[in-house]
C-alpha distance (Angstrom), angle and dihedral (degrees) to the residues before:
residue distance angle dihedral
M1 . . .
A2 3.82 . .
A3 3.85 119.5 .
R4 3.78 112.1 -94.0
D5 3.83 96.3 -164.1
R6 3.69 93.3 -123.9
V7 3.84 131.7 126.9
G8 3.67 106.4 -102.8
T9 3.93 103.1 176.7
I10 3.72 133.7 -2.0
D11 3.93 114.8 -150.3
F12 3.74 135.6 173.7
Y13 3.79 138.7 -152.9
G14 3.77 138.9 179.9
Y15 3.85 89.3 41.7
K16 3.71 103.7 132.6
G17 3.82 104.8 139.9
I18 3.74 92.4 10.3
A19 3.82 123.9 97.6
A20 3.80 97.9 -123.5
E21 3.79 90.8 -175.5
S22 3.76 91.7 60.7
V23 3.84 88.7 58.8
R24 3.79 90.1 46.1
R25 3.77 93.2 53.2
A26 3.81 91.8 48.8
L27 3.80 95.2 51.8
P28 3.80 111.7 112.1
F29 3.77 89.6 -141.3
H30 3.84 129.6 60.6
T31 3.79 139.1 -173.5
G32 3.78 111.3 -62.4
D33 3.86 93.6 23.8
P34 3.77 117.7 124.8
Y35 3.83 114.8 -88.0
T36 3.87 111.0 -127.9
S37 3.79 139.9 169.5
Q38 3.83 83.8 -91.4
T39 3.73 97.7 59.1
K40 3.84 98.9 86.8
P41 3.84 94.8 40.6
Q42 3.90 90.1 49.4
A43 3.88 88.9 52.5
R44 3.88 91.7 50.6
E45 3.90 91.8 47.6
T46 3.84 89.5 48.6
V47 3.75 95.5 51.8
Q48 3.86 90.4 49.2
Q49 3.78 92.8 50.5
I50 3.89 95.5 46.7
V51 3.82 100.6 33.5
G52 3.66 101.3 30.2
R53 3.79 91.9 -132.0
P54 3.80 133.8 77.3
A55 3.82 121.9 -89.2
T56 3.77 109.0 -106.1
D57 3.79 92.2 -135.3
V58 3.79 141.0 -16.9
E59 3.86 118.9 -155.5
A60 3.84 129.5 -178.8
I61 3.78 106.3 -163.5
C62 3.93 120.8 -162.6
C63 2.88 124.5 -115.4
D64 3.83 140.6 10.4
Q65 3.79 125.4 -176.3
N66 3.78 88.9 -77.1
G67 3.75 96.0 47.7
D68 3.94 94.2 -103.8
R69 3.77 133.6 128.1
S70 3.74 123.6 -97.0
I71 3.76 109.3 -143.3
F72 3.84 118.3 -153.8
I73 3.88 121.3 -171.2
G74 3.73 122.8 -165.0
L75 3.72 115.0 -146.4
P76 3.77 124.3 -161.6
G77 3.77 97.2 -125.1
A78 3.92 132.6 133.5
S79 3.91 90.8 -81.0
S80 3.85 89.7 60.5
K81 3.81 113.1 83.7
P82 3.78 131.9 159.0
F83 3.72 126.1 -121.5
A84 3.76 130.4 -155.7
Y85 3.78 122.8 -85.3
N86 3.65 128.9 -158.6
A87 3.79 118.3 -110.1
A88 3.78 113.3 -92.1
P89 3.73 114.6 -95.9
G90 3.80 119.3 -121.4
G91 3.76 105.5 -164.3
A92 3.84 123.8 133.4
V93 3.88 95.0 -137.5
R94 3.80 114.2 122.9
L95 3.93 134.3 -173.4
P96 3.82 114.5 -93.7
Q97 3.87 110.9 -94.2
D98 3.86 92.3 -116.6
L99 3.84 91.7 56.5
L100 3.81 91.2 43.9
N101 3.82 90.5 53.5
L102 3.85 90.9 48.6
Q103 3.86 91.3 50.3
R104 3.68 88.5 51.8
Q105 3.82 92.2 50.1
I106 3.83 88.7 50.5
D107 3.80 90.3 52.2
A108 3.79 95.2 51.0
T109 3.75 93.5 46.0
M110 3.77 93.1 44.7
H111 3.83 92.9 52.1
A112 3.72 90.4 48.0
A113 3.74 93.8 50.0
V114 3.93 95.3 44.3
A115 3.82 89.3 50.4
A116 3.77 90.4 51.1
G117 3.85 91.9 52.2
R118 3.83 95.7 -102.7
A119 3.81 102.7 118.7
E120 3.76 97.8 126.1
E121 3.87 116.4 128.4
D122 3.78 140.3 173.1
D123 3.84 115.7 -129.9
S124 3.83 97.5 175.0
E125 3.66 95.1 108.6
G126 3.78 92.2 57.7
Y127 3.80 94.6 -100.5
A128 3.93 132.0 65.7
L129 3.69 117.9 -91.4
A130 3.93 113.3 178.5
K131 3.76 122.2 -136.7
D132 3.93 87.8 -137.3
P133 3.77 100.5 95.7
E134 3.81 98.8 -141.5
W135 3.88 90.8 48.9
R136 3.67 92.2 45.8
A137 3.83 92.5 51.9
L138 3.77 92.4 54.6
E139 3.82 91.0 49.2
L140 3.72 91.0 52.2
Q141 3.97 86.7 51.7
L142 3.74 86.8 50.9
R143 3.79 92.0 52.5
A144 3.93 91.7 47.7
Y145 3.96 90.0 49.7
V146 3.70 96.1 47.6
L147 3.83 93.4 48.6
E148 3.78 85.5 59.8
H149 3.89 99.1 39.7
E150 3.85 104.5 34.8
K151 3.84 93.2 131.9
E152 3.74 92.2 61.8
V153 3.84 93.1 44.3
Y154 3.87 92.6 51.1
A155 3.88 89.2 47.4
V156 3.81 94.3 54.1
L157 3.83 95.4 43.7
E158 3.72 90.1 50.6
S159 3.89 105.1 42.4
S160 3.86 113.6 5.5
S161 3.89 113.5 120.3
N162 3.79 90.1 -153.7
N163 3.85 109.4 98.1
K164 3.79 95.0 -157.9
H165 3.85 93.5 50.7
R166 3.85 89.6 48.2
E167 3.88 88.5 49.0
Y168 3.81 91.7 52.2
A169 3.83 92.8 43.9
A170 3.86 88.1 53.4
N171 3.72 90.1 54.5
A172 3.79 93.2 43.5
L173 3.71 95.0 49.3
G174 3.81 89.0 57.0
Y175 3.82 85.6 69.1
G176 3.80 94.3 50.9
R177 3.68 135.2 99.7
Q178 3.79 109.7 -51.7
A179 3.71 107.3 -119.5
P180 4.03 141.6 128.6
E181 3.81 85.8 -97.5
Q182 3.83 92.6 58.7
V183 3.79 90.9 48.2
A184 3.79 92.6 48.7
A185 3.78 92.5 50.2
L186 3.67 93.9 49.3
L187 3.91 92.9 46.3
R188 3.84 87.4 54.2
A189 3.75 88.8 51.8
G190 3.75 90.5 48.4
S191 3.80 84.2 74.8
D192 3.64 96.6 46.5
P193 3.82 114.9 136.5
N194 3.90 92.0 -125.6
D195 3.86 114.1 83.5
G196 3.91 92.9 -145.1
V197 3.93 93.4 52.4
R198 3.85 89.7 50.0
D199 3.80 92.1 47.2
E200 3.90 91.9 51.0
A201 3.89 93.9 43.1
V202 3.82 94.6 48.2
R203 3.83 92.1 43.3
A204 3.88 87.9 56.1
L205 3.73 89.5 50.3
G206 3.69 92.2 50.6
C207 3.75 89.8 54.6
L208 3.77 91.7 47.9
A209 3.75 89.3 50.1
N210 3.78 89.0 70.9
K211 3.95 87.8 71.1
P212 3.93 106.3 78.7
E213 3.84 91.3 -149.0
I214 3.73 91.6 52.9
R215 3.88 96.0 39.6
K216 3.88 91.0 64.1
L217 3.82 88.4 60.0
I218 3.96 92.7 56.8
P219 3.87 111.3 88.2
P220 3.90 112.9 -152.6
D221 3.83 99.2 -136.2
L222 3.84 98.1 97.4
F223 3.86 94.2 47.1
V224 3.65 94.2 46.7
G225 3.91 89.0 58.7
M226 3.80 90.0 42.8
M227 3.90 91.8 60.6
N228 3.89 86.6 68.5
S229 3.82 97.3 43.9
G230 3.75 120.3 123.1
I231 3.84 87.7 -135.4
W232 3.75 116.8 91.6
T233 3.79 97.4 -146.3
D234 3.83 89.4 55.0
R235 3.83 92.7 56.5
N236 3.68 94.2 41.8
K237 3.80 99.5 51.0
G238 3.82 90.9 32.6
G239 3.79 87.3 58.7
M240 3.79 89.4 49.3
V241 3.72 95.1 58.1
L242 3.82 94.4 40.1
R243 3.86 89.3 54.9
S244 3.80 88.7 64.2
L245 3.73 93.9 38.0
T246 3.76 95.6 54.9
E247 3.81 91.9 47.8
S248 3.84 89.8 100.0
R249 3.79 91.1 52.1
D250 3.84 91.9 -129.3
P251 3.78 104.0 -168.2
K252 3.84 93.0 -145.5
L253 3.82 91.6 54.9
L254 3.72 93.5 43.0
G255 3.81 92.0 50.1
R256 3.77 90.9 49.5
L257 3.67 94.0 51.8
R258 3.76 92.9 47.1
G259 3.86 88.8 51.5
E260 3.74 97.6 41.4
A261 3.89 111.5 27.2
L262 3.89 106.8 16.5
D263 3.77 94.2 119.6
S264 3.74 94.2 47.0
I265 3.89 92.9 46.8
I266 3.84 89.8 54.9
E267 3.89 89.3 47.4
M268 3.74 90.3 56.3
A269 3.86 94.2 41.3
R270 3.83 88.5 55.1
W271 3.76 96.4 53.5
K272 3.78 110.6 127.5
D273 3.87 88.4 -137.4
L274 3.69 95.5 82.6
G275 3.67 96.0 -169.8
H276 3.90 89.1 64.6
A277 3.80 94.0 35.9
L278 3.78 97.5 58.6
D279 3.84 96.5 82.9
G280 3.82 88.2 57.1
V281 3.82 91.8 45.5
V282 3.83 91.9 52.8
I283 3.91 94.6 42.9
F284 3.78 88.3 49.8
A285 3.69 95.1 48.3
R286 3.79 91.4 55.3
L287 3.89 90.5 47.3
A288 3.86 88.2 53.0
G289 3.89 96.2 40.1
T290 3.77 91.3 -126.5
T291 3.80 133.9 116.0
D292 3.79 126.2 -80.2
D293 3.88 89.3 -116.5
K294 3.88 93.4 53.9
A295 3.80 89.7 47.9
L296 3.78 92.0 48.3
D297 3.79 92.3 48.8
A298 3.76 91.5 51.6
S299 3.78 91.1 45.9
R300 3.70 89.8 60.3
I301 3.77 90.7 55.6
S302 3.83 112.2 46.1
D303 3.83 145.7 -59.1
E304 3.85 87.3 -93.6
A305 3.76 92.0 56.1
M306 3.79 89.6 54.0
L307 3.83 95.0 45.4
A308 3.82 87.4 51.7
L309 3.77 88.2 64.6
L310 3.87 93.8 59.5
P311 3.80 117.5 99.1
G312 3.78 111.2 -105.2
K313 3.75 93.5 24.4
């Protein structure tokens, strides 16, 4: 379905200790209103006016099942915590022009497919392959290219001073040879100071985590911290990886998530945009030792309904 340029849902995160509904009521736009170039600035202005501090992030994700935008507003509450980034690299190395051109083709094709409601992909091979045939063909070209030019891709991701080149390198490396070296490089890039680089690196790790033999090479530490980030893409992609890592119901990891990120997991699970909420729902269900359906039902009611599902509550 084509994008309608309307606001589909409005969701918040990082709001512990802040009345998110007060911010919602003060917003000059509502669900069903047209989405314009002023929507994100208006959200930032409203947070500053109501909370007295800046929003940590505002994202407008295209598109939901109706072709509308999902608005995510980060609030600077107690459930929003920074995590340490790597120092920005300063190297002069850049991607080869042919790889840069291929990545730009993929970007353009992806945006067109997503806007048309063709965003489905298959991650079962450890890298994303779109259902859209044109987009998928380009991704397969990327995989073939990276398998022949891994050295250049690793070098750009590790040391290039250009944010966009590192972002493209992170995406490309996800299509490379699956090995401990690949996982280690993507984990380092998961702490890159640039939001886009982190997003691509962790998305690649989320795809790789679908392979059990690779999943065991991915430690959870980075993603536990990302669940409390003020940046929406950190939470979104961190949740993607943790959904796979918690599949084994490892008590140590579940205990750590309950102790360090419970508020943030509940915030994610309660998003009105169910497509993006489901990672939080599934992770919470595993924390609570309950079914996904029960966690989902509680998430549609209140934070308190979710907390009541936890053992000892």
